[in-house]
N, C-alpha and C positions, 0 to 999 in steps of 0.2 A: 161592285167590281165589274170590271169590263173583261172582255174575252182576252184582251192582251195581258191584263193583270193575272188572270187565272193561268194563262200560258206561261207567264213569267214565274209564277209560284210552282207550277208543275216542272218547269225547266230547272228551277233552283233546287227543288226536291230531288229531281233525277241526278242533278250534278252532285248534290250532297251524298246520295246513295253511291254514285260512281266514285266519289272521293273515299268513302268508307270502304268500298270493295277494293279499291286500289291501294289503300293504306296498308292493309295486311301484307300483301306481297312486297311492297316497298320496304316495310319494316324487316321482313325476312331477308330481303336482299341486302339491307343495311347490316344486319348481323353477319351475313356471309362475307360482305366486303370488309367488315371489321376483323373477322377471323383471318381472311386472306392477308390483310394488312399486318396483323400480328405475326403470321407465318413468314411474311416477307421480312419483317424486322428481325425475327429470329435467324433467318437465313443470312441476312446482312451482318448481324452480330457474329455469327459463326464463320462467315466467309472472310471477314477482315483479318482475323488472326491467321487463318489458313493462307491467305494471300501474302501476309507478311512472312510466314515461314517459307512459302514458295520463293519469294523474293530473296530471302536469306540463302536458301539452297542454291538458287541460280547464281548469287554472288559467289558462293563457295565453289561452285562448278567453274565459274569464270576464272577464279584465282587458280584452281587446279589446271585449267586449260592454259593459262599464262605460264605456269611452271612447266607444263609439258612442252609448250612452244619454246621456252628457253632451253630446256633439255635437248630438244630436237635441233635447235640452232647449234648447241655445243657438239652434238653428234655429227652434224653436217660439217662443222669445222674440222673435226677429227678425221672424217672421211676424206675431206679435201687434202689434209696433210698426208693421209695414207696413200692417196692417189699420187701425190708428189713423190713420196718415198718409193712407191711401186715403179713410177716412171724412171727415177734415178737408178733403181736396182736393175731395171731393164737395160738402161744404157751401160751400166757396169758389166752386166752379163754379156752384152754384145761386144764390149771392149775386151773382156777376158776371152771370148770365143775367137776374136780376131787375133789376139796375142798368142793364143795356143796354136792357131793356124800358122802364124809366122814362125813360132818356135819349132813346130813340127816340121815345117818346110826346111828350116835352117838345119835341124838335127838329122832329118831324114836323108839328105843328100850325102853327107859323109858316111852315114850308116850303110847306105846302099853301096857305096864304094868299098867300105870295109867288108861287107858281106860278099860282094863280087870277088874281091881279092881272096878272101878266105875260101870261097868256092873254087877259084882257079888253083889255089895251092893244093887243096884236097884232090882236085881232079888230076893235077900234075903228079902228085904223090901216088895216086891210085894207078895212073898210067905207067909210072916208073916201076911200081911194084908188079903190075901185070906183065910188063916187058921183062923184068928180072925173073919172074916166075916162069914165063914162057921160054926164056933163054935157058933156064935151069932144066925145064922139062925137055927141051930139044937136046941139051947136052946129055941128059940121062938116056934119051932114046938113042943117040949116037953111040954112047958107051955100051948100051945093051946090044946094039947091032954089031959092034966091033967084037964084043965077047962071043957072039954067035958065029961070027965069020972066021 
C-alpha cells in the first residue's frame, strides 16, 4: 500500500464517520419536516371549509347590500317627488299670498271710506248735540238772569 492508498482509506473512513454523524440530525430534521407538512395539511384541510363559508357570507352580504341599494334608490325617488310637491306647494302659497294681498287691497279701500263716513257722521252728531246742549245751557243761564232781575 502506498501513501496515497492509505490517505484514501483514511479519507474514506473520515467521510464515512462524517456521514454517520450527519445522518442523525438529517433524520431528525426529516421527522420535523414531516410533522410540519402534516400540520400544514391539517391547516389546509380546515382552511378550505372556512374559506367556503367566508365566501358564502360575503355573497349574502353582497345580496343584502344590493337590496339596500335598491331600497335607497326607491327612497331617493320618493324624496325627488317630495321635492317636487314641496316646490308646487311653495308656488301655491305664493299665489295665495298674492291673492290675499289683492283681495285685501280691494276690500280695504271701501272699508276705509265707510269707516271715514261713519266717523264723520258720529263727529257731526256729537257736534250737533254739543251745540244743542250749549244752547240749552245758555238759555237756562238767560232765564235764571231774568228771574233775578
